[in-house]
N, C-alpha and C positions, 0 to 999 in steps of 0.2 A: 268658332268656339268648339272645342272638342267635347265629346260626350262625357269625359271624365272630369270636366270642370265642375267645381263645387262653389257654393256659397254657404254661409252659416247664418242661422237666424238669430244667434246671440242670446236666445232665451232659455237654453237648455240648462236645467239645474245642476248637471254634472260637470259643468265647466270648471276647470282648475282656477284657483284664485292667484292673482299676481299682485305683488311679488311673492315668491315662495322662499322658504328658508334655506340657507346653506347647511351642509352637514357639519355638525360640530367637530367631527374628527378631521375634516378637510376644509378649514376656513379659507384657504387660498383658492379653492375651486368654486366654480359656479354651482348653484343649487342642482342636485341630482336630477330633479324634474326636467330642468332645461336640457340636459343631455338626452333624456328620453324623448322629449319633444323634437330635438334636432335629429335624432335617429329615425324618427317616424315621418318627418316632413319639415319643410322650411317655414310653414305658417301654421299657427294654431290659435283659435279663439280662446281668450281667457276672460275671467270676470275680475273687475277692478274693485277697489275699496268702497265705491259708491253704488255698486250693483250694475254699472254699465259694463259694456264689453269692448274689447279691442283685439286686433290681430297681433300676436306675438311673432316676430320674425327672428328665427334662430340660426339661420345659415348665412355664411359669409357672402356668397355670390348674390343672394336675393337682397341682403342688406345694402350692398353697394349699388345694386340696380335701383332700388327704391330711393335711396338717399340722393341719387342723381336725377330722379324723375321730377319734372316740374309740376306734376299733379300731386305731389306729396308736399304738404305745407307745414311750416314751423309756427304758423300763426295760432297762438293759444286761444284766439277768439273764434276759430272756425268750428262749425258743427262737428261733433264727434271727437274733438281733440281730447286725448286721454290724460286728464289732469292727474297729477301725483297725489294731491291733497285737496281738501275743501278750501275754497277761496273765501277770505273774510268778506262779509257783506260790503264793507267800506271800500273794497278794492274792485268790486265786480264791474262797476261802470267806468273804470279808469280809461281815459282817452288814449288813443294809439300813440300820441306824442310822449306819453309817460311810460313806455315800455322799452325794454332793451332790444337792440337790433337782432339778438339771437332768437327773439320771438316774432320776427318779421319775415316776410318773403321779399324777393327781388321785385321791383328795383330798389325799394326803400332800404332793404337789408344791406344791399351792396353799397348804396350811397353813404350810409352811416358807417359801415365797416371800414370803407376806404379812408375815412378820416383818421383812423387810429392804426392803420396797417403799418406805416413806415417804421415805427420803433421796434416792431416785431419781425422785421425782415432779417434774413440770416446774417447779412453783412454787419448790420448794426448790433445784432445780438452778440455776434462773435467779438465785436469791439468791447463788449462788456465782460468778456470772460476773465480778464485779469482782476477786475474789481470783485467779481463773484468769487474768484479763488481767494482773494484776501478776506472776504466775508467768511467763507468756509474755514479757512485756516485760523482766523481769529476766534471763531466759535469753538473749534476743536481745542485751541489753546485754553480757553475758559473751561471746557469740559475736563481736560486733563488736570487742570489746577484745582478743580472743585471736588466736592465729596463724592464718594461711591457708596452705594449704587446711585446712578443718575437716571432721570427720565429723559430719554433721547428725544421724545416729542417736544417737551417743554424747553430743553436746553439747546436743541439743535435743529430738529426737523421743521419746527414751526418758525423759528427766527430766520433761517436761511432765506426762504422765499418771501417772507414778510419784509425783511430788509431790502431785498432786491426790488420787489414791486413798489415799495415806498419810494425808493430813489428814482425809479423810472417814472412814476406818476407824479412825484412831487408831494407825497403825503408824508407828514411828520411821523417818523417812526415812534416817537414818544407817545403817540396815540394808539399804539398797537393793541393794548388791552381793550380799548373801546371797540375797535373794528373787529378784533378777533372774537370777542365775546358775543357781539351782535350777529356775526357771521354764523357762529355755532347755533344760534337760535334759528336763523333763517334756513339752514340746510338740514336740520333735524326733522325727520319725517313725521314724528308724532307731536311736534310743536303745535299747540292750538293756533288756528288761523289768525285769531286776533293778536296773539303774541308775535307771530311771524310778521304780520303787517306792521306792528309797532316797531319791531326791530329794523325792518326795512326802512320805515319812515325816519328812524333815528340816523341810520346810515345815509339816507338821502339828504336829510337836513344838514348833517355834517359836511357832506361833499358839496352841497349847494353853497354853504358858507365858505368852504375852501375855494370853490370856483370864484366867488366874489372877491376873495383876497388875491387870487391869481389875476383877475381882471385889473385890479388896482396896482398890483406889483408883481408882474410876471417874472418867472425864472426860467431856468433851462431844464424844463421837464414837460411831460406829455400833457398834463392838465393845463399848464400855461399855454401850450400850443393850441389846445382846444379853446381856451378862453379868448386868446387874441385872434386866432385865425378863423374860428367858427362862431363863437358866441358874439364877439364884438362886431362881426360883420353881418350878423343876423341870420347866418346859415343854420345855427342851432340856438334853441332856447337854453337858459341856464338849467332848466329841469332835464332837458335831453342830455346835456353835457354831464350833469350829475349822475343820470342813469347809466351812461357809458362808463363813467368813473367807477360807479358801484360794481358794475359787472367785472371790470378789469381788476379791481381791488380784491373782490371775493375770489374770483377764479385764479388770480395771480398768486395767492398765498395758500389757500386751503387745499387745492388739489395737489400741488407739488409737495406740500408738507406731508400729506397722507401717503404720497408715493415714496417719499424718502424713508418714512418710518416703516411702512409695510414692505417696501423692497428690502430694507435691512433685515427685517424679521424673516422674510423668505430666504434670504441668503444665509442667515444663521441656521435655518432649518435644512439648508442644502450645503453643508460644509465643503463639499467638493467644488461647487460652483463659486462659493466665497473664496476658497483658496486660489482658484484659477484667476479670479478678478484681483485679489489682493497682491498676488505675486507676479502680476504682469502689468506693465505700464504702457502697453501698446494702445494708443488712442482708438484704434479701430475696434479692438476687443471691448474697451470700455463703452464705446458708442453702441456696439452690438448688444452688450449687456443691458443697456438702457432700453433698447427696443424690445428685447426679449422679456424684461421685467414688466414693461408696459403691456405687452401682449398677455403675459401670464397672470397679471394681477387685476388689471381693469378696475381702478378705483371708482369710476363713474358707473355704478352698478344698479341704476334704476331704469336703464334703457333710454334711447333717444326717442322722444315722443313726437308724433306727427299726426296730421289729419289728411285724409284723402279728399281731393276736390273734384275728381272725376273718376269713373270706373277704371280700374287697372286689372289687367289680366296677367297673372304671374303664377308660375308653378302649378298649372292646372287649377287655379283658383281665381275667382273674381272678387276683388276687394272693391266695395261699392263707395261711391261718393258719400261723404258724411260719416264714414267709419274711421276709427283710429288705428294707428300703428304704434307698436313699441318695438324698436330695433335693439335687441339685447346684445350689446357689444361684447360682454364677457364670455358668452357662449359662441358667438361668431369667431372670436379669437381662439377658440378651442375646436374649430371645425376641422376634422381630420382630412377633409378634401383639400385643405389648403396647407395645414401644418401637420407634418408627420409626428406621430406620438405627441399629440397636443397637450396632454396633461403633464408632460415632463418639462421641468425648467432646464433649459440648455442655453447658456449665454453665448455659445458659439453658433447658434442657429441664426439664419438670416430671417429676422422677423419684421423687417421694415414695413411690410405690407399690411401690418395689423390695422385694426379700425378703432384703436383706443382713443384717437383724436377725432373720430368720425370720418366722414367722406362727403365729397361734393362741396357745394357753396358754403355750407355751414361747418366745415372743418374748423377745429379749434384755432383761433387766431393766434394764441400764445404758444403754440407747440414748439417753435424754434427756441423760445426762451426756456420752456420747461425742459426740453432735451438738453440744452446747454447746462442748466443748473444741475440736472441729474447726473450728467457726465462729470461735472466737477465734484459733486458729492460722492458718487460711487467710485470715482477714480482717486479720491483722497482719503476718505474716512477710514477705510479698512487697512490701508497701508500705514496711516499714522497711528492707528490703534489696533495693531494686529491681533491682540488678545481679546478684542471686544466679544462679549458673550451676554446672554440673557442672565439677569440676576434673579429671576423667578422661574418657576416651572412654566412650560409653554401653556398648559391648560389654565393658567391664571391670567393670561393676557386677555384683555377685554376688547373685542372687536366691535366696530361701529355698524352693527346690523340695523340700527334704527335711523340711519342717515341717507341722504341722497349721494353722499360721497363715502366710499368704503375706506377703512383704515383701522387704526387702533387708538384708543383713548390715551394710553400711556405705554411706554416701552422701557421698563427698568433694565438697565444694562450695567455691567461692570467690566473690568479688564485687569 
């Protein structure tokens, strides 16, 4: 251990509080404080909402190193895990069988994840592209036939991934108001814990009932596969299957919906980049634009939360067992050591190495589907509505500063 190596006692009153606000003038950029932290070093102790402390990891290399380290745990029950909000008392003793695999470590994480990997593999996702194209074209037809201005979130950005994930899972789309409204409660940072728990339980009960129907009358969808191949054989309980379904349903529509709307707004604010994308049908350019927008925007803006299970020596610092980590992907994706001129949106950039989907064993399971959906959307919307523009002043657009997923509440557009 070198003499420059440091630890932090976590008790200093001058610690910065996390999360910190974005600058109102630059809502696409990470909070300015994160840039300052990144410039001064890769790790910084911060104070959380409950007075506890955690290490903020702001640089790209250290994030990837830690996310690949088996001493870094995703288990939310570990000592020192940096929870985002207070947990409702009724949820505190919940058994491990009732938690999503994203909150587990290997081998249980990998065992459960493998059960739902196949539908998200690239070959199967690409086979869905024509049907996703039909969904996108149909919603654009409806948009063009409807009144102006229109809310792009409600009329397009939210329905696209909702329709797609419903078809993949076997969830009736006519129930979208129910699962979308409860999802909004779950992912809002300032939702009272009891209300978040109640919304989670409503979703859980709905999906448990749906799983029962799949057991009785299976179809050609992922939930039917889980019901027949995993629940019926005793490999999963119905509760576990419903937990997995809830994770896939929430992640499968909310994140992509916000990326569609926020990406469109970013392009409208960068007309040169929008013109380049709109006037070029090269699939490679469209795919590159998706990667750059994922890098530039980072809608998952509360950091990836982890607990340390054994001392880790990194960047002249010792992170002790029982301490928490918050790996802030939005600033790692603006690391100048990796991305030249990182605060500039450049859809010709090779941005594929971004960490918007994480890194290591917990990388986002649905990233092939998200990429394909975004490619279809970004490659279609602006060519079919070339005059698309904001219908309100930019400073009237309301951003989701209060959620675990970043985006806009509404996007009024006209053409």
